C-alpha positions as CSV (number, residue, x, y, z in Angstrom):
1,M,-44.0,20.5,-10.9
2,Y,-44.1,18.2,-13.9
3,I,-40.3,17.0,-15.1
4,Q,-40.1,15.8,-18.7
5,K,-39.6,12.2,-18.8
6,K,-36.7,11.7,-20.8
7,K,-35.6,7.7,-21.7
8,Y,-32.3,6.5,-20.2
9,L,-29.9,6.4,-23.1
10,K,-28.8,3.1,-24.4
11,S,-25.2,4.3,-25.0
12,T,-24.4,5.1,-21.5
13,W,-24.3,1.1,-21.2
14,Y,-21.6,0.8,-23.6
15,I,-20.3,3.6,-21.6
16,L,-20.6,1.4,-18.1
17,V,-19.6,-1.5,-19.4
18,N,-16.1,-0.1,-20.8
19,E,-15.9,1.3,-17.5
20,F,-16.2,-1.9,-15.6
21,C,-14.0,-3.8,-17.8
22,E,-11.5,-1.3,-17.8
23,R,-11.8,-1.4,-14.1
24,F,-10.8,-4.7,-13.9
25,T,-7.8,-4.6,-15.9
26,Y,-6.4,-1.4,-13.4
27,Y,-7.6,-2.7,-10.0
28,G,-6.1,-6.5,-11.0
29,L,-2.8,-4.9,-12.0
30,K,-2.8,-2.8,-9.8
31,T,-3.8,-5.5,-7.0
32,V,-0.5,-7.6,-7.2
33,L,1.8,-5.2,-8.3
34,V,3.4,-4.8,-4.9
35,M,3.6,-8.2,-4.5
36,Y,5.5,-8.9,-8.2
37,L,7.8,-5.6,-7.3
38,T,9.1,-7.3,-3.7
39,R,8.9,-11.2,-4.9
40,I,10.0,-11.0,-8.6
41,L,11.8,-7.9,-8.9
42,K,13.5,-8.0,-5.4
43,F,13.0,-4.5,-4.2
44,N,12.1,-4.1,-0.6
45,G,9.5,-2.0,0.7
46,D,10.0,1.3,0.9
47,E,11.5,0.8,-3.0
48,S,8.0,-0.9,-3.5
49,T,5.5,1.5,-2.1
50,I,7.9,4.6,-4.0
51,I,7.2,2.4,-7.3
52,Y,3.5,1.7,-6.4
53,H,2.8,5.0,-5.5
54,S,4.8,6.6,-8.3
55,F,2.8,4.6,-10.9
56,I,-0.6,5.8,-9.8
57,F,1.0,9.0,-9.4
58,L,1.3,9.3,-13.4
59,S,-2.0,7.8,-13.8
60,Y,-3.5,10.8,-12.3
61,F,-1.0,13.2,-13.9
62,V,-1.4,11.9,-16.7
63,P,-5.4,12.8,-17.3
64,L,-4.5,16.8,-17.2
65,P,-2.6,16.8,-20.4
66,C,-5.3,14.2,-21.8
67,A,-8.5,16.4,-20.8
68,I,-6.7,19.1,-22.7
69,L,-6.5,17.1,-26.0
70,A,-10.3,15.6,-25.1
71,D,-12.0,19.7,-24.3
72,S,-9.9,21.3,-26.9
73,Y,-8.8,19.1,-29.5
74,W,-9.5,15.3,-30.7
75,G,-12.6,15.1,-28.6
76,K,-13.5,12.2,-26.0
77,F,-14.3,9.6,-28.7
78,K,-11.4,10.2,-29.5
79,T,-9.0,10.4,-26.5
80,I,-10.4,7.4,-24.8
81,T,-10.1,4.9,-28.2
82,C,-6.4,5.7,-28.4
83,L,-5.4,5.9,-25.0
84,S,-6.7,2.7,-24.8
85,S,-4.5,1.4,-27.6
86,I,-1.5,2.6,-25.5
87,Y,-3.2,0.9,-22.2
88,V,-3.5,-2.5,-23.9
89,V,0.4,-2.1,-25.2
90,G,1.8,-1.9,-21.5
91,C,-0.5,-4.8,-20.4
92,I,0.8,-6.7,-22.8
93,V,4.3,-5.5,-22.4
94,L,4.0,-5.7,-18.0
95,T,2.7,-9.5,-18.9
96,G,5.5,-10.1,-21.3
97,A,8.2,-8.9,-18.4
98,S,6.6,-10.9,-16.1
99,I,7.6,-14.5,-18.4
100,A,10.9,-13.1,-19.1
101,N,12.3,-14.9,-15.9
102,K,15.6,-16.1,-18.4
103,F,16.8,-12.8,-18.8
104,G,18.5,-11.1,-16.1
105,L,16.6,-8.9,-13.4
106,D,17.7,-6.0,-14.6
107,V,16.0,-6.2,-17.9
108,Q,13.0,-7.9,-16.1
109,R,12.8,-4.9,-14.2
110,V,13.4,-1.9,-17.5
111,L,10.6,-4.3,-19.1
112,A,8.0,-3.4,-16.2
113,F,8.8,0.0,-16.2
114,L,8.2,0.2,-19.5
115,G,5.2,-1.5,-18.8
116,L,3.8,0.2,-16.2
117,F,5.0,3.2,-18.0
118,S,2.5,2.5,-21.0
119,I,-0.3,1.5,-18.7
120,S,-0.2,5.0,-16.5
121,V,-0.4,6.9,-20.0
122,G,-3.5,5.0,-20.9
123,T,-5.3,4.5,-18.2
124,G,-4.9,8.5,-17.6
125,G,-5.9,9.6,-20.9
126,V,-9.1,6.9,-20.4
127,K,-9.5,8.4,-16.8
128,P,-11.0,12.4,-16.9
129,C,-13.1,11.1,-20.2
130,N,-15.2,8.4,-19.3
131,F,-17.6,9.8,-17.0
132,A,-18.0,13.2,-18.8
133,F,-18.5,11.3,-22.4
134,G,-21.0,9.9,-20.2
135,G,-22.5,13.1,-19.2
136,D,-22.7,14.4,-22.2
137,Q,-25.4,12.1,-23.4
138,F,-28.0,13.5,-21.0
139,Q,-30.0,16.5,-21.9
140,L,-29.8,18.6,-18.4
141,P,-31.7,20.2,-16.8
142,Q,-33.9,17.9,-17.8
143,Q,-32.2,14.5,-17.4
144,E,-30.6,15.8,-13.9
145,K,-32.0,12.8,-11.7
146,H,-30.8,9.9,-14.8
147,L,-27.6,11.8,-14.7
148,Q,-27.2,11.2,-10.7
149,H,-28.3,7.5,-11.5
150,F,-26.0,7.1,-13.9
151,A,-23.2,8.8,-11.5
152,T,-24.5,5.7,-9.3
153,K,-24.7,2.8,-11.6
154,F,-20.9,4.0,-13.0
155,T,-19.1,4.4,-9.4
156,L,-20.7,0.6,-9.1
157,A,-19.7,-0.8,-12.9
158,V,-15.9,0.8,-11.0
159,Y,-16.3,-1.4,-7.7
160,T,-17.6,-4.5,-9.2
161,G,-14.8,-4.6,-11.8
162,S,-12.1,-4.0,-9.0
163,L,-14.3,-6.0,-6.7
164,I,-14.0,-9.2,-8.9
165,S,-10.4,-8.8,-9.9
166,T,-9.1,-8.1,-6.5
167,F,-10.6,-11.5,-5.7
168,L,-9.3,-13.0,-8.1
169,M,-5.4,-11.7,-9.5
170,P,-4.0,-12.8,-6.0
171,E,-5.7,-16.4,-6.1
172,L,-4.5,-16.8,-9.5
173,R,-0.9,-15.3,-8.9
174,H,-0.6,-17.6,-6.4
175,S,-3.0,-20.7,-6.9
176,I,-0.9,-21.5,-10.2
177,H,2.3,-22.0,-10.9
178,C,4.0,-21.6,-14.0
179,F,7.5,-20.5,-15.9
180,G,9.2,-22.5,-12.9
181,R,8.4,-20.5,-9.8
182,D,6.1,-21.0,-7.1
183,T,3.6,-17.9,-8.6
184,C,2.0,-17.1,-11.9
185,F,2.3,-13.6,-12.3
186,P,1.6,-13.8,-16.3
187,L,-1.3,-14.9,-16.1
188,A,-2.1,-12.4,-13.3
189,F,-1.3,-9.9,-15.5
190,G,-2.8,-11.8,-18.6
191,V,-6.2,-11.8,-17.6
192,P,-6.7,-8.0,-17.1
193,T,-5.3,-7.7,-20.7
194,I,-7.5,-9.5,-22.6
195,M,-10.3,-7.4,-20.1
196,M,-8.5,-4.4,-21.8
197,L,-9.1,-6.0,-25.4
198,I,-13.0,-6.3,-24.7
199,A,-13.2,-2.8,-23.3
200,I,-11.6,-1.3,-26.2
201,A,-14.0,-3.7,-28.6
202,I,-17.4,-2.8,-26.4
203,F,-17.1,1.0,-26.3
204,V,-16.3,1.4,-29.9
205,A,-19.2,-0.9,-31.1
206,G,-21.4,2.0,-29.6
207,K,-19.9,4.3,-31.8
208,N,-22.7,5.0,-34.0
209,T,-25.5,5.7,-30.6
210,Y,-22.9,8.3,-29.0
211,V,-23.8,12.4,-28.5
212,R,-20.5,13.6,-29.3
213,K,-19.9,17.3,-28.6
214,K,-17.1,19.1,-30.8
215,P,-14.2,20.4,-29.0
216,E,-13.8,24.3,-28.0
217,N,-10.6,24.7,-29.5
218,N,-9.7,27.6,-27.5
219,V,-11.4,27.4,-24.2
220,L,-8.7,26.6,-22.0
221,T,-6.5,29.8,-23.9
222,R,-9.1,32.1,-23.1
223,T,-9.5,31.0,-19.1
224,F,-6.1,31.2,-18.7
225,G,-6.0,34.2,-20.8
226,C,-8.9,35.5,-18.3
227,I,-7.1,35.0,-15.3
228,F,-3.7,36.8,-16.2
229,Y,-5.8,39.8,-17.8
230,A,-7.5,39.8,-14.5
231,L,-4.8,39.9,-12.1
232,R,-2.5,42.6,-14.6
233,A,-5.4,44.6,-14.3
234,K,-6.0,44.2,-10.7
235,F,-2.6,45.2,-9.8
236,T,-2.0,48.1,-12.8
237,S,-5.3,49.9,-13.0
238,S,-5.7,53.3,-11.0
239,V,-9.5,52.1,-10.6
240,P,-9.6,48.6,-9.1
241,C,-12.8,46.8,-9.1
242,K,-14.8,46.3,-6.0
243,T,-16.1,43.2,-6.7
244,H,-14.8,40.3,-7.5
245,W,-11.2,40.4,-9.0
246,L,-12.1,38.5,-12.0
247,D,-14.6,41.2,-12.9
248,N,-11.3,43.6,-13.8
249,A,-11.2,41.0,-16.8
250,K,-14.8,43.0,-18.3
251,G,-14.3,44.3,-21.5
252,K,-12.0,42.0,-23.1
253,Y,-13.6,39.1,-22.3
254,T,-17.3,37.8,-21.7
255,E,-19.7,38.1,-18.9
256,S,-19.9,34.0,-19.9
257,E,-16.7,33.2,-20.0
258,I,-15.5,35.4,-16.3
259,S,-18.3,33.3,-14.9
260,D,-17.2,30.0,-16.0
261,T,-13.5,30.6,-14.7
262,R,-14.6,32.0,-11.7
263,S,-16.4,28.6,-11.3
264,V,-13.4,27.0,-12.2
265,L,-11.1,28.8,-9.7
266,S,-13.9,28.4,-7.0
267,V,-13.6,24.2,-7.6
268,I,-9.9,23.6,-7.6
269,C,-9.9,26.3,-4.0
270,V,-12.0,23.3,-2.6
271,F,-9.7,20.6,-4.5
272,T,-7.1,21.8,-2.8
273,A,-7.9,19.7,0.1
274,Y,-8.5,16.5,-1.5
275,P,-4.3,15.2,-2.0
276,V,-4.2,14.1,1.9
277,F,-7.2,12.5,1.3
278,W,-6.1,9.9,-1.5
279,S,-2.7,9.6,0.1
280,L,-5.0,7.7,2.7
281,F,-6.5,6.2,-0.1
282,E,-4.3,4.4,-2.1
283,Q,-2.7,2.6,0.7
284,P,-4.8,-0.5,1.0
285,G,-2.1,-1.2,-1.9
286,S,0.9,-0.6,-0.6
287,R,1.6,-0.4,3.4
288,W,-1.4,-2.5,4.0
289,T,-0.5,-4.9,1.7
290,L,3.1,-5.2,3.5
291,Q,1.4,-5.4,6.8
292,A,-0.7,-8.1,5.5
293,L,2.3,-10.0,4.7
294,L,2.8,-10.7,8.4
295,M,-0.2,-11.9,9.1
296,N,-2.1,-15.4,9.3
297,G,-4.6,-15.6,6.3
298,R,-5.8,-19.7,7.5
299,V,-9.4,-20.0,7.3
300,D,-9.9,-23.3,8.4
301,F,-13.4,-24.0,7.9
302,L,-13.1,-22.9,4.1
303,N,-9.6,-25.0,4.2
304,W,-8.9,-21.4,2.3
305,T,-6.2,-18.4,2.9
306,I,-6.7,-14.8,2.4
307,K,-3.8,-14.1,0.3
308,P,-1.9,-10.5,1.5
309,D,-2.6,-8.9,-1.3
310,Q,-6.4,-10.2,-2.1
311,I,-7.4,-9.1,1.5
312,Q,-7.8,-5.5,-0.7
313,M,-10.9,-6.8,-2.4
314,L,-12.8,-5.5,1.0
315,V,-12.8,-2.0,-0.3
316,P,-14.8,-2.6,-3.5
317,L,-16.9,-5.5,-1.6
318,F,-18.0,-2.9,1.1
319,G,-17.7,0.0,-1.6
320,V,-20.7,-2.2,-3.4
321,I,-23.1,-2.8,-0.1
322,V,-22.5,1.1,0.5
323,L,-23.3,1.8,-3.1
324,V,-26.3,-0.4,-2.7
325,L,-27.4,1.3,-0.1
326,F,-26.5,4.9,-1.3
327,D,-29.8,6.0,-3.1
328,A,-32.3,4.2,-0.1
329,V,-30.8,4.9,3.1
330,L,-27.9,7.0,3.0
331,Y,-29.0,9.9,1.2
332,P,-32.1,9.8,3.7
333,M,-29.9,9.6,6.6
334,F,-27.3,11.9,5.6
335,A,-30.4,14.4,5.1
336,A,-31.9,13.8,8.5
337,I,-28.7,14.3,10.2
338,G,-28.1,17.5,8.5
339,L,-25.4,16.7,5.9
340,R,-26.7,17.9,2.4
341,K,-23.6,20.1,1.1
342,P,-21.1,17.8,-0.6
343,L,-19.1,18.7,1.2
344,Q,-19.9,18.0,4.4
345,K,-20.2,14.3,3.3
346,L,-16.8,14.9,2.4
347,T,-16.0,16.0,6.2
348,L,-17.1,13.1,7.8
349,C,-15.1,10.7,4.8
350,G,-12.0,12.5,6.4
351,A,-13.0,11.9,9.6
352,L,-13.7,7.8,9.0
353,A,-10.3,8.3,7.4
354,V,-8.4,9.3,10.0
355,I,-9.6,6.6,12.6
356,A,-9.1,3.7,9.9
357,F,-5.3,4.9,10.1
358,V,-5.8,5.0,13.9
359,F,-6.4,1.1,13.3
360,A,-3.9,0.6,11.1
361,A,-1.0,1.8,13.8
362,L,-2.9,-0.4,16.5
363,L,-2.3,-3.1,14.8
364,Q,1.1,-2.3,13.4
365,F,2.3,-2.2,17.8
366,K,0.0,-4.7,18.4
367,I,2.4,-7.1,15.4
368,A,5.4,-5.9,16.2
369,G,5.0,-7.3,19.6
370,N,7.8,-6.8,22.6
371,T,10.9,-4.2,22.2
372,T,13.9,-5.0,24.2
373,E,14.3,-2.4,26.7
374,I,17.6,-2.3,29.0
375,P,17.8,-0.4,31.7
376,S,19.9,2.6,31.9
377,G,23.7,2.3,33.2
378,E,23.4,-1.8,32.6
379,G,24.3,-3.7,29.2
380,R,23.1,-7.7,28.8
381,L,25.3,-10.5,28.1
382,Y,24.2,-13.4,25.9
383,I,26.5,-16.8,25.9
384,Y,25.2,-19.5,23.4
385,N,27.0,-22.7,23.8
386,G,27.6,-24.3,20.7
387,F,28.3,-28.0,23.0
388,D,26.0,-30.8,23.2
389,C,27.3,-30.7,27.2
390,P,26.8,-28.5,29.8
391,V,29.3,-25.5,30.5
392,F,29.6,-23.8,33.7
393,V,30.0,-20.4,33.6
394,Q,31.9,-18.3,36.2
395,S,32.9,-14.6,37.0
396,K,33.7,-12.5,40.3
397,S,33.2,-9.2,38.6
398,L,29.9,-9.8,37.5
399,Q,29.3,-12.4,40.6
400,L,28.1,-15.2,38.4
401,Q,28.3,-18.4,38.9
402,N,25.9,-20.4,36.2
403,Q,25.5,-23.5,34.4
404,I,24.4,-23.8,30.3
405,G,22.6,-26.8,29.6
406,P,23.2,-28.9,26.6
407,L,23.3,-26.6,23.1
408,E,21.4,-23.9,25.4
409,M,21.9,-20.6,25.9
410,F,22.1,-17.9,28.8
411,N,21.8,-14.1,29.8
412,V,22.7,-11.7,32.1
413,S,22.3,-8.4,32.7
414,H,24.7,-6.3,34.4
415,A,25.5,-2.7,35.5
416,V,28.3,-1.0,33.3
417,V,31.3,0.5,35.3
418,S,32.9,2.4,33.0
419,Q,36.9,1.4,33.0
420,N,37.5,4.0,30.1
421,S,36.5,7.7,30.2
422,S,35.3,8.0,26.6
423,E,33.0,4.9,26.3
424,D,30.7,3.3,29.1
425,V,32.6,-0.3,28.1
426,M,33.6,-2.9,30.8
427,V,35.7,-6.0,30.3
428,V,35.6,-8.7,32.8
429,G,37.3,-12.0,33.0
430,I,35.0,-15.1,32.9
431,T,36.2,-19.0,33.6
432,L,34.5,-22.0,32.1
433,R,34.5,-25.3,32.7
434,F,33.3,-28.4,30.9
435,G,31.4,-30.6,31.9
436,P,32.2,-34.7,32.5
437,K,30.3,-35.2,29.2
438,C,32.7,-33.1,27.4
439,N,34.7,-35.5,26.4
440,F,37.1,-33.3,23.9
441,V,38.3,-32.0,27.0
442,L,40.4,-33.1,29.5
443,D,38.6,-33.7,33.0
444,N,38.4,-30.5,35.1
445,Y,39.8,-27.9,32.4
446,E,39.1,-24.5,32.8
447,F,38.8,-22.1,30.2
448,H,39.7,-18.4,30.8
449,T,38.8,-15.6,28.6
450,T,37.0,-12.1,28.6
451,I,34.1,-10.7,27.6
452,T,32.8,-7.1,26.8
453,I,29.8,-5.6,28.2
454,I,28.6,-1.9,26.6
455,E,25.6,0.1,28.3
456,G,22.6,0.1,26.4
457,K,23.8,-2.6,24.5
458,E,22.9,-6.6,23.6
459,I,26.8,-8.6,22.8
460,S,26.1,-12.1,22.2
461,Y,29.2,-14.9,22.5
462,H,29.3,-18.4,20.7
463,L,31.2,-21.1,22.4
464,A,32.3,-23.5,19.7
465,R,35.6,-25.0,18.6
466,L,37.6,-22.9,16.1
467,N,39.5,-26.3,15.3
468,A,39.7,-29.4,16.3
469,N,41.8,-28.2,19.4
470,T,40.7,-24.9,19.7
471,I,38.0,-23.9,21.8
472,A,36.7,-20.1,21.4
473,L,34.3,-17.9,22.8
474,N,33.8,-16.2,19.3
475,R,31.8,-12.4,19.9
476,I,29.3,-11.9,17.3
477,G,29.3,-8.9,15.5
478,I,29.4,-6.0,17.5
479,H,26.8,-5.8,19.2
480,D,22.8,-7.0,18.7
481,S,20.7,-4.8,17.1
482,L,18.0,-3.6,19.4
483,V,15.2,-2.1,16.5
484,K,12.8,-4.2,14.3
485,E,12.7,-4.3,10.8
486,K,10.8,-1.5,10.0
487,F,7.8,-3.5,8.2
488,G,7.7,-6.3,10.9
489,N,9.7,-8.9,8.9
490,P,11.7,-11.5,11.1
491,N,14.9,-11.9,11.5
492,L,17.1,-15.0,11.6
493,R,21.2,-15.9,12.0
494,V,23.0,-19.2,12.1
495,L,25.6,-20.0,14.3
496,V,28.0,-23.0,13.5
497,D,31.5,-24.2,14.4
498,H,34.5,-25.1,12.4
499,T,32.8,-28.1,11.1
500,F,30.6,-26.3,9.0
501,D,31.5,-24.5,6.0
502,Y,28.6,-21.8,4.8
503,D,28.7,-23.3,1.2
504,D,27.8,-26.7,2.9
505,N,24.4,-27.7,0.9
506,I,22.3,-26.9,4.2
507,T,18.7,-24.9,3.2
508,L,16.0,-23.3,5.7
509,T,13.7,-24.8,3.1
510,C,9.3,-23.3,3.9
511,A,7.3,-26.6,5.0
512,D,4.4,-25.3,2.6
513,H,4.7,-27.2,-0.6
514,N,3.6,-24.7,-2.7
515,S,6.5,-22.4,-1.6
516,F,9.5,-22.3,-3.0
517,T,10.9,-20.1,-0.1
518,S,14.4,-21.5,0.8
519,Y,17.4,-20.0,2.4
520,P,21.3,-21.3,2.0
521,L,23.7,-21.4,4.6
522,S,25.3,-19.0,2.6
523,V,23.0,-16.2,2.9
524,F,23.9,-16.2,6.8
525,R,27.6,-16.2,6.3
526,G,28.8,-13.7,9.4
527,M,26.4,-14.7,11.7
528,H,24.4,-11.6,10.8
529,F,20.8,-11.2,11.3
530,N,19.1,-11.4,7.8
531,A,15.1,-10.5,7.3
532,I,13.1,-13.5,6.2
533,K,9.5,-14.5,4.8
534,V,7.4,-15.5,7.8
535,G,6.2,-19.1,7.7
536,K,7.0,-22.8,8.9
537,Y,10.5,-24.3,7.9
538,N,12.5,-27.5,7.9
539,V,16.5,-27.7,7.7
540,F,17.9,-29.7,5.0
541,Y,21.8,-31.1,4.4
542,N,22.3,-32.6,0.9
543,G,18.9,-32.7,0.0
544,K,17.7,-34.3,3.1
545,M,15.2,-33.2,5.8
546,V,17.3,-33.2,9.4
547,P,14.6,-34.9,11.6
548,T,14.3,-32.0,14.1
549,P,10.5,-29.9,15.0
550,T,9.6,-27.8,12.1
551,M,10.7,-23.9,12.6
552,D,7.6,-21.4,13.2
553,I,8.5,-18.2,12.2
554,I,6.4,-15.6,13.1
555,P,6.6,-11.7,12.4
556,A,9.2,-8.7,14.1
557,T,11.2,-12.0,16.4
558,F,14.9,-12.2,16.2
559,Y,15.9,-16.1,15.8
560,T,19.1,-17.3,16.9
561,L,19.7,-20.7,14.9
562,T,22.4,-23.0,16.2
563,L,24.4,-26.0,14.5
564,Q,26.3,-28.3,16.0
565,R,27.5,-31.5,14.1
566,N,27.8,-34.5,16.6
567,G,29.0,-37.3,14.3
568,D,26.5,-38.3,11.7
569,K,24.1,-36.8,13.4
570,M,22.9,-32.7,13.1
571,D,21.8,-30.8,16.2
572,V,19.6,-28.0,15.6
573,R,18.8,-25.4,18.4
574,L,16.1,-22.6,17.4
575,F,16.3,-19.4,20.1
576,T,13.8,-16.2,19.8
577,K,14.5,-13.0,21.4
578,D,11.6,-10.1,21.4
579,E,8.6,-12.3,20.0
580,G,6.2,-9.9,17.9
581,N,2.9,-11.5,16.8
582,Y,1.3,-13.6,14.8
583,I,-2.5,-12.5,14.4
584,H,-5.1,-13.1,11.8
585,I,-5.3,-11.1,8.8
586,L,-9.3,-10.2,9.4
587,W,-7.8,-7.9,12.0
588,Q,-7.8,-5.5,9.3
589,L,-11.4,-5.5,9.1
590,P,-11.9,-2.5,11.4
591,Q,-9.0,-0.2,9.0
592,Y,-10.6,-1.9,5.9
593,L,-14.5,-0.8,6.8
594,C,-13.6,2.9,7.4
595,M,-11.6,3.4,4.8
596,S,-14.2,1.9,2.5
597,I,-17.3,4.2,3.4
598,A,-15.5,6.8,3.7
599,D,-13.9,6.3,-0.1
600,I,-17.2,5.2,-1.3
601,I,-19.3,8.4,-0.2
602,F,-15.6,10.6,-1.0
603,M,-16.1,9.1,-5.1
604,V,-19.6,9.4,-5.5
605,T,-19.7,13.3,-4.1
606,I,-17.0,14.3,-6.1
607,I,-17.7,13.2,-9.0
608,K,-21.0,14.6,-9.1
609,F,-19.8,18.1,-7.3
610,S,-16.9,17.9,-10.6
611,F,-19.1,17.5,-13.1
612,T,-22.5,19.8,-11.6
613,E,-20.0,22.6,-10.8
614,A,-17.6,22.6,-13.9
615,P,-18.3,24.7,-16.7
616,I,-20.1,23.1,-19.4
617,S,-16.7,23.5,-22.1
618,M,-14.5,22.5,-19.5
619,K,-15.8,19.0,-17.2
620,S,-12.5,16.8,-19.1
621,F,-10.5,19.7,-17.2
622,I,-11.9,19.8,-14.5
623,A,-12.0,16.2,-13.9
624,A,-8.6,15.5,-14.7
625,I,-7.6,18.1,-12.1
626,S,-9.7,16.4,-9.6
627,M,-7.7,13.6,-11.0
628,L,-4.5,15.8,-10.6
629,T,-5.2,15.9,-6.8
630,L,-4.8,11.8,-6.1
631,A,-1.7,12.1,-8.4
632,L,-0.5,14.6,-6.0
633,G,-1.6,12.5,-2.9
634,N,0.7,9.7,-4.0
635,L,3.4,11.8,-4.1
636,L,3.0,12.6,-1.3
637,V,3.2,9.1,-0.1
638,V,6.6,9.1,-2.4
639,I,8.0,12.1,-0.6
640,I,7.2,10.5,3.6
641,S,8.5,6.8,1.8
642,T,11.7,8.6,1.1
643,I,12.2,9.5,4.6
644,S,11.6,6.0,6.0
645,F,10.4,5.8,9.3
646,K,11.8,3.3,11.3
647,N,8.4,2.1,12.9
648,Q,5.8,1.7,10.5
649,A,3.1,2.6,13.3
650,H,4.5,6.1,13.7
651,E,4.3,6.9,9.6
652,F,0.7,5.6,10.4
653,L,-0.1,8.1,13.2
654,L,1.5,10.8,10.4
655,Y,-0.7,10.2,8.2
656,S,-4.3,9.8,10.5
657,G,-2.8,13.7,12.1
658,L,-2.4,14.6,8.5
659,M,-5.7,14.0,7.5
660,F,-6.9,15.2,10.9
661,A,-6.0,18.7,10.0
662,D,-6.8,18.0,6.2
663,T,-10.8,17.0,8.1
664,L,-10.7,20.3,9.9
665,L,-9.9,22.3,6.3
666,L,-12.5,20.5,4.5
667,G,-15.4,21.5,7.3
668,Y,-13.8,24.8,6.7
669,F,-14.7,24.6,2.9
670,S,-18.2,23.1,3.9
671,V,-19.6,26.3,5.3
672,V,-17.8,29.3,2.9
673,Y,-18.2,27.7,-0.3
674,R,-21.1,28.8,-2.3
675,S,-22.1,26.4,-5.4
676,K,-22.7,27.7,-8.3
677,N,-26.2,25.4,-8.9
678,T,-29.1,25.7,-6.4
679,D,-29.3,22.7,-5.3
680,K,-32.9,21.2,-4.8
681,T,-32.8,17.6,-4.3
682,D,-31.2,18.7,-0.5
683,S,-33.5,21.5,0.0
684,M,-36.2,18.8,-0.9
685,T,-38.5,16.7,1.6
686,L,-38.7,13.4,1.5
687,N,-42.1,13.0,-0.1
688,E,-41.4,15.8,-2.7
689,H,-37.6,13.8,-3.8
690,E,-40.3,10.8,-3.5
691,M,-42.2,12.4,-6.3
692,E,-39.5,13.5,-8.7
693,E,-38.0,10.0,-8.6
694,T,-41.4,8.8,-10.1
695,T,-41.8,11.7,-12.3
696,V,-38.2,11.0,-13.6
697,S,-38.1,7.0,-13.7
698,D,-38.8,4.3,-16.5
């Protein structure tokens, strides 16, 4: 059968370029957002995740009212133009917030939230209208194949824009220093702002070439009225309808309105399976970025470091590759293995997402490394020698007789014989004898004291002087933590004697000259563990580096740093416990590959599915409902983040389990859903497919 040739419209190119620039802006801002929240605005990992996904939630919730505005009142062109202006204002405010380091942290946070709110409203207004407005340019069914190619080009514009920005913005953020910081977020936010201005200019430039369909003021009112009228008739009528329950609305509503309403409800029913997938889809920008912060991004042969937020570029990179292969390879391959229906392809995407998060969980377990396990009925004791001479430890109760070398540490585990009926606690006597090199005590001096051992706990003691004349074995806190920090950050404590004050000008400074990261001694007041950044550090005293080896601080590890002053010399010793692993960031490749393939197939499939299954007058509304599912997915992430799992790997496994259940739901829908359209393309042979391609192509 011959299909009339229709020219591929010029107006669609304005829409495609506008989409490219807008996606460059959105993904550029989103890529560096978690780093901005943690590094500049000082939110912790869970808080940053909640803010990040709340921003995305709002960005995909706003499309619903904006789609109603576009379909029923303003029309798509006016909606896109007006909301894009709000978008630009938000970008400017967010850029200003990143510059306002002269103001207090609270002011910076308020400005940032105002900017993010405006951006979410602006992008939310654009999202449901862009593709639908592009689809309005085609005459259907004559240009059905052109619409399919437009869908592919539209998605390619999305992924190309996001690929460039996800690579470039982290590079600008990290490689350039501005406004007294070792980062330049104003530049990372400013470039996307300029791109959004360009997007508006290009879109408006095509004003006279667009096909603009008039909004139908009562379409949504009639649709909801049809639903409520049919429900009321179903429960009140003495003669219920024997076909579909919406047929109860016959008489007051037309056959066309009932049919459109039935189509809308069928599509929305399928949409219920989307949120769980979207909850996984958005996590490369939050949880996976926080995971990448603990990984080594150095690529020596390129003399370049992959930034933690830059690894997100793998999503659009793989997406572009898959898109290029979509028409030529994937469609025929899916047809060959029997994946012809859209919902069958979505089921495959769900399975790939499950695998991606299993990979993420395994990687998190690997980073976390070893964790202390104390045998049942035992407690563990650590003694840190704060003197530069050997000390001998003796205890009859512990059957212990050991030497602790100068500035060294000794640990021992022992069965706890309870001396208190309410607690498994044992207090035992211990004797410390000092070697001949300990010239601050008399010969053969013995120091008698007691220590406490608690079942299932680690307790640390620091042997040091309280003052020039008093030696003490100080208990450090109640007991040591056996639980590693959720996000795998290393923890450090500093032990000092009376010759130091926590207000002394002593700092732990990052050895990377491009980083301004520094921790003063006052941060470690109380000798408690504090989370610090992964990296290489040197100790500085009064601005001069102490001549000790550079300390390599790796993830998920407990460190104890002892400082001892010996005349004009300072002795520094670093002890490690429960070491984690500092592995290369490219180990995230498998999870990104699986998620990216799932993402691109999911995206292309649902864009076309939503547009072709939606009634003509409600395409923006259906697009907005589809985006609302993405908002709900991010809301799910916010809810799970507030639960605050103690182990990030367990959280990844939870998402994997949820996605597995959701994949089964998608598989069910692929069997029972009946499309309102006869998808001729899926039933064609490859030869017929090629023949139609030739007929409609320019």
